[in-house]
Each structure stands twice: as structure tokens, then as C-alpha cells.
C-alpha positions as CSV (number, residue, x, y, z in Angstrom):
1,M,11.4,-18.1,24.0
2,N,15.1,-17.9,23.2
3,K,14.0,-17.1,19.6
4,V,12.3,-13.8,20.6
5,F,15.5,-12.8,22.6
6,Y,17.6,-13.3,19.4
7,L,15.2,-11.1,17.4
8,L,16.2,-7.9,19.3
9,R,19.9,-9.0,19.4
10,A,19.7,-8.9,15.6
11,A,19.5,-5.1,15.6
12,A,23.3,-4.7,14.9
13,I,23.3,-7.3,12.0
14,V,20.3,-5.6,10.4
15,W,21.8,-2.1,10.6
16,I,25.0,-3.0,8.7
17,S,22.9,-4.9,6.1
18,L,21.5,-1.3,5.1
19,P,23.6,1.1,3.0
20,A,25.8,3.4,5.1
21,A,24.0,6.4,3.8
22,A,20.8,5.2,2.6
23,Y,19.2,8.2,0.8
24,A,16.2,6.4,-0.6
25,Q,14.1,5.9,2.5
26,V,11.4,3.6,1.1
27,V,8.7,3.2,3.6
28,T,7.7,-0.2,2.6
29,Q,10.7,-1.6,4.4
30,Y,9.1,-0.7,7.7
31,F,5.9,-2.8,7.0
32,P,5.2,-6.4,6.4
33,G,4.8,-7.9,2.8
34,L,1.3,-8.0,1.2
35,G,-1.0,-10.5,2.9
36,S,1.4,-11.1,5.8
37,G,-0.7,-9.7,8.7
38,A,0.1,-7.5,11.5
39,G,1.8,-7.5,14.9
40,E,4.4,-10.3,14.0
41,L,8.1,-10.2,14.8
42,S,10.5,-10.7,12.1
43,E,13.1,-13.6,11.9
44,E,16.6,-13.3,13.2
45,P,19.4,-13.5,10.6
46,A,21.5,-16.7,10.6
47,Q,24.5,-14.7,11.6
48,V,23.1,-13.9,14.9
49,K,23.5,-17.5,15.8
50,A,26.9,-17.7,14.3
51,T,28.1,-14.8,16.3
52,S,26.1,-15.8,19.5
53,S,29.1,-15.4,21.8
54,Y,29.5,-11.8,20.8
55,Q,25.8,-10.8,20.8
56,P,24.6,-8.5,23.6
57,L,22.3,-10.1,26.1
58,G,20.2,-7.3,27.0
59,Y,18.2,-6.8,30.2
60,H,15.8,-9.8,31.1
61,S,13.1,-9.8,33.8
62,G,10.7,-12.6,33.7
63,P,8.7,-12.3,30.4
64,L,10.3,-8.9,29.5
65,T,13.4,-8.5,27.4
66,V,14.9,-5.0,26.6
67,H,17.7,-4.2,24.2
68,L,19.4,-0.8,23.9
69,D,22.1,-0.1,21.3
70,G,23.4,2.9,19.2
71,D,26.5,4.0,17.3
72,E,28.7,7.0,16.6
73,R,29.8,7.2,12.9
74,A,31.8,9.6,10.8
75,G,32.6,9.7,7.1
76,Y,32.6,11.5,3.8
77,T,30.3,12.0,0.9
78,T,31.1,13.3,-2.6
79,N,27.4,14.6,-3.0
80,A,25.6,15.8,0.2
81,D,22.8,17.5,-1.8
82,Q,21.9,14.4,-3.9
83,L,21.8,16.7,-7.0
84,Q,24.0,17.1,-10.1
85,H,27.1,19.1,-9.2
86,G,26.1,18.8,-5.5
87,R,28.6,19.8,-2.8
88,K,30.9,17.4,-1.0
89,S,30.9,17.2,2.7
90,S,32.1,15.3,5.9
91,I,29.3,13.3,7.6
92,I,28.6,12.9,11.4
93,N,25.9,10.2,12.1
94,T,24.6,9.4,15.6
95,R,21.9,6.5,15.9
96,G,20.1,5.0,18.8
97,H,17.6,2.2,19.2
98,I,15.6,0.7,22.1
99,G,13.4,-2.4,21.7
100,T,11.2,-4.6,24.0
101,V,9.5,-7.8,23.9
102,Y,6.9,-8.8,26.5
103,L,5.7,-12.5,26.2
104,L,2.2,-13.0,27.1
105,D,2.4,-16.8,26.8
106,R,4.2,-19.3,24.6
107,N,2.7,-18.0,21.3
108,D,1.6,-14.4,22.2
109,Q,3.6,-11.2,22.6
110,V,3.7,-7.5,22.5
111,H,6.8,-5.5,21.4
112,A,7.8,-2.0,20.9
113,D,10.9,-0.2,19.5
114,I,12.2,3.4,18.8
115,S,15.0,4.3,16.5
116,V,16.6,7.7,16.1
117,S,19.1,8.8,13.5
118,D,20.9,12.3,13.5
119,V,22.9,13.3,10.4
120,R,25.2,16.4,10.5
121,Y,27.2,17.7,7.5
122,P,29.7,20.2,8.9
123,T,30.3,21.9,5.5
124,R,26.6,21.7,4.2
125,S,24.2,22.5,7.1
126,L,21.3,22.8,4.8
127,Q,21.3,18.9,4.5
128,N,21.3,18.4,8.3
129,R,18.4,16.2,9.4
130,T,17.0,14.1,12.5
131,T,14.8,11.2,11.7
132,W,13.1,8.7,14.0
133,T,10.7,5.9,13.8
134,A,8.6,4.1,16.6
135,N,6.6,0.9,16.4
136,I,4.3,-1.0,18.7
137,G,2.5,-4.3,17.9
138,G,1.4,-7.6,19.2
139,T,-0.4,-10.9,18.6
140,K,-2.9,-12.8,20.4
141,H,-4.1,-16.3,19.7
142,F,-7.8,-17.7,20.1
143,G,-7.2,-21.3,19.6
144,R,-5.9,-21.6,16.1
145,D,-6.9,-18.2,15.1
146,E,-4.6,-15.1,15.5
147,L,-5.2,-11.4,15.9
148,G,-2.4,-9.0,15.1
149,V,-2.2,-5.2,15.7
150,A,0.4,-2.8,14.9
151,F,1.0,1.0,14.9
152,T,3.8,2.6,13.3
153,H,5.1,6.3,13.3
154,L,7.7,7.4,10.8
155,S,9.4,10.9,10.8
156,L,11.6,11.0,7.8
157,V,12.9,13.1,5.0
158,Q,12.6,12.9,1.2
159,M,15.7,13.7,-1.2
160,P,15.4,14.7,-4.7
161,T,16.8,11.4,-6.0
162,E,14.0,9.5,-4.5
163,S,11.4,8.4,-7.1
164,G,8.4,10.7,-7.2
165,A,10.2,13.7,-5.5
166,L,10.5,17.2,-6.7
167,L,13.8,18.7,-7.9
168,I,14.2,20.7,-4.6
169,L,17.5,21.7,-2.7
170,G,17.3,20.4,0.9
171,P,15.5,17.5,2.4
172,V,11.7,17.5,2.7
173,P,10.4,16.4,5.9
174,Y,7.4,14.3,6.2
175,T,5.5,12.1,8.7
176,L,3.6,8.8,8.2
177,D,1.3,7.2,10.7
178,D,0.3,3.6,9.9
179,G,-2.1,1.6,11.9
180,R,-3.2,-1.9,10.9
181,V,-5.1,-4.9,12.3
182,S,-5.5,-8.4,11.0
183,Y,-7.2,-11.7,12.1
184,L,-6.1,-15.1,10.9
185,L,-9.3,-17.3,10.7
186,T,-8.5,-20.9,10.3
187,T,-10.9,-23.8,9.2
188,H,-10.9,-27.5,9.9
189,G,-9.1,-28.0,6.7
190,R,-6.1,-26.6,4.9
191,L,-7.9,-23.4,4.0
192,S,-7.6,-20.3,6.2
193,F,-8.6,-16.5,5.6
194,Q,-6.9,-13.4,6.8
195,P,-8.9,-10.0,6.7
196,E,-6.7,-7.0,7.2
197,L,-7.4,-3.2,7.5
198,S,-4.7,-0.5,7.4
199,V,-5.0,3.3,7.5
200,Q,-2.0,5.5,6.6
201,H,-1.8,9.3,7.1
202,Y,1.0,11.3,5.1
203,Q,1.8,14.7,6.3
204,F,4.6,16.8,4.4
205,G,6.5,19.7,5.7
206,K,8.5,22.6,4.3
207,P,12.0,22.2,2.8
208,Q,14.6,24.8,4.0
209,L,14.8,26.7,0.6
210,T,16.9,29.8,0.2
211,G,14.2,31.8,-1.5
212,I,10.5,31.8,-2.4
213,S,9.2,28.7,-4.3
214,E,5.6,27.5,-5.1
215,F,6.8,24.2,-3.5
216,Q,7.9,25.8,-0.3
217,N,4.7,24.4,1.3
218,Q,4.2,20.7,0.2
219,S,1.0,20.2,2.3
220,Y,-0.9,19.6,-1.0
221,R,0.6,16.0,-0.9
222,D,-1.0,15.2,2.4
223,R,-3.2,12.2,2.1
224,V,-5.0,9.3,3.9
225,I,-4.7,6.0,2.4
226,I,-7.0,3.0,3.5
227,N,-6.4,-0.5,2.4
228,E,-8.8,-3.4,2.9
229,N,-7.4,-6.9,2.3
230,L,-8.6,-10.3,2.3
231,T,-5.9,-13.1,1.9
232,A,-6.9,-16.7,1.3
233,R,-4.3,-19.3,2.2
234,Y,-4.2,-23.0,1.2
235,Q,-1.7,-25.1,3.2
236,M,0.5,-27.3,1.0
237,M,3.0,-28.3,3.7
238,Q,3.5,-27.3,7.3
239,N,5.0,-23.9,6.6
240,S,4.0,-23.4,2.9
241,H,1.0,-21.8,1.3
242,L,-0.7,-20.8,-1.8
243,L,-1.9,-17.4,-1.5
244,L,-4.7,-15.3,-3.1
245,L,-5.0,-11.6,-2.2
246,L,-7.9,-9.2,-2.8
247,Q,-7.2,-5.6,-1.9
248,G,-9.5,-2.4,-2.2
249,T,-7.5,1.0,-1.8
250,Q,-9.2,4.5,-1.2
251,I,-6.7,7.5,-1.4
252,D,-8.1,10.8,-0.1
253,Y,-6.1,13.9,-0.8
254,Q,-6.8,16.6,1.9
255,S,-6.2,19.7,-0.4
256,S,-5.9,20.6,-4.1
257,Y,-3.3,22.6,-5.8
258,M,-3.4,25.6,-8.1
259,G,-7.3,25.3,-8.4
260,F,-7.1,21.9,-9.9
261,P,-9.1,19.0,-8.4
262,A,-7.5,16.8,-5.8
263,R,-5.8,13.5,-6.8
264,S,-8.1,11.3,-4.6
265,S,-8.8,7.9,-6.1
266,N,-10.3,4.5,-5.5
267,G,-8.4,1.2,-6.6
268,F,-8.1,-2.5,-6.5
269,S,-5.5,-5.1,-6.7
270,I,-5.7,-8.9,-7.2
271,L,-2.7,-11.1,-6.6
272,G,-1.8,-14.8,-6.4
273,G,1.3,-16.3,-5.1
274,Y,3.2,-18.8,-3.0
275,N,5.0,-18.7,0.4
276,W,7.6,-21.3,1.1
277,N,9.1,-21.2,4.6
278,E,10.1,-24.7,5.4
279,A,13.2,-25.6,7.3
280,G,16.1,-25.7,5.0
281,P,18.5,-23.5,3.0
282,F,15.8,-21.7,1.0
283,Q,12.7,-19.6,2.0
284,F,10.9,-17.4,-0.6
285,R,7.6,-15.6,-1.0
286,V,6.1,-14.4,-4.4
287,M,3.1,-12.5,-5.1
288,I,2.0,-11.3,-8.6
289,G,-1.1,-9.7,-9.9
290,Y,-2.9,-6.7,-11.5
291,Q,-3.5,-3.3,-10.0
292,R,-5.9,-0.4,-11.1
293,R,-6.4,3.1,-9.8
294,I,-9.4,5.2,-10.8
295,F,-9.2,8.9,-10.0
296,S,-12.2,10.8,-8.7
297,S,-11.8,13.5,-11.1
298,A,-12.3,12.6,-14.8
299,L,-9.4,15.2,-15.4
300,Y,-7.0,12.5,-14.3
301,G,-8.5,9.4,-15.8
302,S,-7.3,6.0,-14.6
303,L,-3.9,4.0,-14.3
304,S,-3.4,0.3,-14.4
305,S,-0.3,-1.9,-14.0
306,P,1.0,-5.3,-13.0
307,I,1.9,-5.6,-9.4
308,A,4.5,-7.9,-7.9
309,E,6.4,-8.4,-4.7
310,A,8.9,-11.2,-4.2
311,S,11.5,-12.1,-1.5
312,L,14.2,-14.8,-1.4
313,K,16.5,-15.9,1.4
314,W,19.2,-18.6,0.8
315,S,21.6,-19.9,3.5
316,P,24.2,-22.0,1.5
317,T,26.0,-22.4,4.9
318,R,25.5,-21.6,8.5
319,L,27.7,-18.4,8.1
320,T,26.5,-17.2,4.9
321,T,23.0,-15.6,3.9
322,V,21.8,-14.3,0.5
323,S,18.8,-12.2,0.4
324,A,16.9,-10.6,-2.5
325,T,13.7,-8.6,-3.0
326,V,11.9,-7.4,-6.0
327,S,8.8,-5.1,-6.1
328,H,6.7,-3.4,-8.8
329,G,3.6,-1.3,-8.6
330,I,1.8,2.1,-8.6
331,E,3.1,5.0,-6.5
332,D,2.0,8.6,-5.8
333,A,4.2,11.4,-7.1
334,A,4.9,14.9,-5.8
335,F,4.1,16.4,-9.3
336,E,0.4,17.5,-9.7
337,G,0.5,16.8,-13.4
338,V,1.7,13.1,-12.7
339,V,-1.2,11.7,-10.8
340,G,0.6,8.3,-10.5
341,Y,3.5,6.4,-11.7
342,T,5.0,2.9,-11.7
343,T,8.2,1.9,-10.2
344,T,10.4,-1.3,-10.2
345,S,13.0,-1.9,-7.5
346,A,15.4,-4.8,-6.8
347,R,17.9,-5.5,-4.1
348,L,20.5,-8.2,-3.3
349,S,22.5,-8.5,-0.2
350,V,25.1,-11.2,1.0
351,T,26.1,-11.5,4.6
352,H,29.0,-13.7,5.8
353,A,30.3,-14.5,9.3
354,Y,34.0,-14.8,8.6
355,S,34.6,-15.7,12.2
356,R,32.8,-15.5,15.5
357,N,33.3,-11.9,15.8
358,I,33.7,-10.5,12.1
359,V,30.9,-10.2,9.7
360,F,31.1,-9.0,6.2
361,E,28.2,-7.8,4.1
362,A,27.8,-6.6,0.5
363,H,24.8,-5.2,-1.3
364,A,23.4,-4.0,-4.6
365,G,20.3,-2.4,-5.7
366,L,18.5,-0.6,-8.7
367,Q,15.3,1.2,-9.1
368,K,13.5,2.3,-12.3
369,S,10.5,4.6,-12.4
370,H,8.1,5.5,-15.3
371,Y,6.1,8.6,-15.3
372,P,3.3,8.6,-17.7
373,S,2.3,11.7,-19.7
374,S,-0.5,13.9,-18.2
375,S,-3.9,13.6,-19.6
376,P,-4.6,15.4,-22.8
377,A,-6.8,18.0,-20.7
378,L,-3.8,18.7,-18.4
379,L,-0.9,18.8,-21.1
380,S,-1.7,22.5,-22.1
381,T,-1.9,23.6,-18.4
382,P,1.0,24.8,-16.1
383,I,1.0,21.4,-14.3
384,G,1.3,19.4,-17.6
385,Q,4.1,16.8,-17.8
386,V,5.3,14.7,-20.7
387,A,6.2,11.0,-20.2
388,N,9.6,10.4,-18.8
389,S,11.7,8.1,-16.4
390,Q,14.0,8.2,-13.6
391,S,16.8,5.6,-12.6
392,S,19.1,4.8,-9.9
393,Y,21.5,2.0,-9.0
394,G,24.1,1.3,-6.4
395,A,26.3,-1.1,-4.5
396,G,28.4,-1.2,-1.3
397,A,30.2,-3.3,1.2
398,G,30.8,-3.3,4.9
399,V,32.6,-5.1,7.8
400,H,31.5,-5.3,11.5
401,V,34.2,-6.4,14.1
402,Y,32.8,-7.3,17.7
403,L,35.3,-6.6,20.3
404,N,32.9,-8.0,22.9
405,R,29.2,-8.3,23.7
406,H,28.9,-4.5,24.1
407,V,31.4,-2.8,21.7
408,S,31.9,-3.3,17.9
409,L,33.5,-1.4,15.1
410,E,32.2,-1.0,11.5
411,L,33.4,0.2,8.2
412,N,31.3,0.9,5.1
413,Y,31.5,2.2,1.6
414,D,28.6,2.7,-0.7
415,F,28.4,4.0,-4.5
416,F,25.3,5.3,-6.0
417,S,24.5,6.4,-9.5
418,Q,21.3,8.4,-9.2
419,S,19.2,11.0,-11.2
420,A,16.6,13.5,-10.0
421,F,13.5,14.2,-12.0
422,L,14.2,15.0,-15.5
423,G,18.0,15.0,-14.8
424,P,21.0,12.8,-15.8
425,L,22.6,10.3,-13.8
426,F,25.6,11.3,-11.4
427,P,27.8,9.4,-9.1
428,T,28.0,9.7,-5.3
429,H,30.5,7.9,-3.3
430,V,30.1,7.5,0.7
431,V,32.6,6.2,3.2
432,M,31.6,5.7,6.9
433,A,33.3,4.3,10.0
434,G,32.0,4.0,13.5
435,V,31.8,2.3,16.8
436,H,28.6,0.5,18.0
437,F,27.4,0.1,21.6
438,A,25.0,-2.3,22.8
439,L,23.4,-3.3,26.3
């Protein structure tokens, strides 16, 4: 039971592990890994235990736990537009989060959380934005079998330096609704099966452009994605499994653009891997396979690529944690002439509890996207595109100082070298300082 309480108290640690001004809001960070199932709670960082005497206790009433926290931060960025020759600006960022867990019994739970972030640029109001996310989920055991259910709503913005984004001045608002259900079916031996169904709905809004543009309304990007997964697990040790994942994917675009067919498609993936989650300094998960997407219109053809997802957690000491993630696969682009592209991303972070009330964090990441050439039938049309690529990398560091269980201070610095579509790399420096409050 105490483990569940720690999970919500980890919010402050998790927040400082993210870049101080994370422009690339990759939606996969909000969802479990391939074949992981729905409705589970994530593990708490080791530093939560190391700084336990300064962690907020929250509100407890029987099986219910509630945690409330937020922060007020101010800083400066050398490029608020995330474009080459973008404008400098100060930043004011207000964030809030509430999370609850209700224990049904020893193994079952339901949980919910809501996070809100408001970012203001006093000298560049065009880039002001308010984003929020909400999640509800839970698990229920039936003997050794487990049912998992989760629903997530994301209200975010896309910036031009994100892979697959258009070169547009101003954030593009969009929402993503994700619902998923999974069922872990065990056998009398070491083999178990987990079918999972997920449905995602993307809706894109209008950027605040100063003029008339054909991309003012990006509703042509609205789509529904349905994934059907079947994961087979073979238990090697108590918490370690061989994995085989079969996935079918249907993508239904809800409108076309400039009279061209919609980019709806069907696809499949097959991956194999291993999950090691035994007690000790190392935990890792690796999934590698093949992915293929076949478009409904012969005008777009098909696209295939290796697909991979890997994560590593290493705790060399009780006070230090090293985490790494790597992923590669096919994504959807905002460009009608590029029906799909492949992207590779990697991230490394190190968190160290210097003392009971001081935590240091450092991180680095990179992303490389490759956009294939449009099909021969499209190259001579207004939406035709030649093959090209887009890169970004960055690093940063931060410190979190706990004054007591309810108040703490933070200081962060981030450096990015990014490019927009068809543009050169340009640097961005961001410095943020703030105060964090917790119940």
C-alpha cells in the first residue's frame, strides 16, 4: 500500500526530469510501452525514497490518497518562436497537478490525475499557450488474470521544430483522446497472453497566423487510429519475460486536402523482445521488429520500416538513477505529399540525490527524422515533396532543493539545437527558476 502512496508523491521528481521548456511534446511519453497493458501505475523513482523525509504526504482517507502540487516559474529563452531568427523573450510558466489513487483491495486500484501548464511570453504574446492533460485508469484481477482500462485526454500544441510539423509561426493546438483496454490471460504454465485494443482520435485546430494561409485550418490532419495488439509472454524468472507482439493498425483520415485522396491506411507490426524487471540495479525492456503501412489510395503506395522501443534503468547507488530510452518507427506528417516518415529518438537522464533535500538532474536527447520522397504520381503536383531529413539534439541540467514537505525551489537550464522542416539547425538557450508547492 505504501508503494501506491509513493507513486503520487513522485510528481515533483518526475517534473524536474523533464526539460525546463520541453518544446517537443511527444505524445508517446503519456502512454505505456508496446505490449505493457492498460491501467497500470508507474514505478516511483529511487530518489523519492532517498528524500522521503521531504516528500509531501498528501491527503489520506482510508483507501483514498490525494496529492496536489504546482509551481510558479520564470525565466528567459533566446528563441520563443522555435524558428531560425526567432525572437527572444522572458517566460512565465504556471503549472498545477492533482492525482488520486483509490485502492480496491491489495492488488486492484483506480486512479486519476489532471495536469495544467500555462506559458506566457511577455514580449512575444503570439506564443502564449495553455495545455492540459487528464487520465483515468485502473486494474482489476480475476484470480491470476488482470483487466486494465485507461482513458487519456491531451490538449497540447505543436511547434515547428517537432518532427512532422509544418513551418508555421505560432503554436498549432491539437487534442488527442486515447482509450484502451487490455486483459492478461494466464495459463497453468509460464505462458500468458495479453490482448489489447486502443482507439485514438486526433483533432487539430488553427494556429494564430498574421495573414491568410492555406494551412490556417489544419483539420485535414484529423484522424482516428485503431490498434489491436496481442502480446505473448513467456516467464523466464519471476519478473522477467520473453515477449512476442503482433499488432494491426487502421488509420482513418476524416477529410482530404486539395482534392487528393485521404491518407487512410492499414498496417501491421511484429516485434520480439525481452523484459527484465528483477530486483537489483538494472531493469530494461527491449522490443525490435518490422512495421508496414499500406495506404488505401494507390497514389500513396506503401511504407515499411524497422520498429524498435527500448528502455533502461540503472541504479548504481541508492541515490543515483540513470535512465535511457530509444525508439524508432513510422509516424504521420502534416505534409500531404509526405504520407508517412520514420523517426528515431533517444534520451538519457541522470538523477542524483545529493542529500536528503537536494536533488540534481541532467539529461540529453536527440531526434532524427527521415521524410521519403513523394510517390512519382505526386512529385509533379502542388503537394509533391523530395526526400529530406530533420534533426534536433539538446541537453540540460537542473537542481531541486526541498525546504520542507510542502515548499521547494528549482533551477533549470536547457540547450537545444533544432531545425524546422527544410531548415538549418539553430540554437536555443532556456533558463528557468521557480518555486514548487505540494500538499
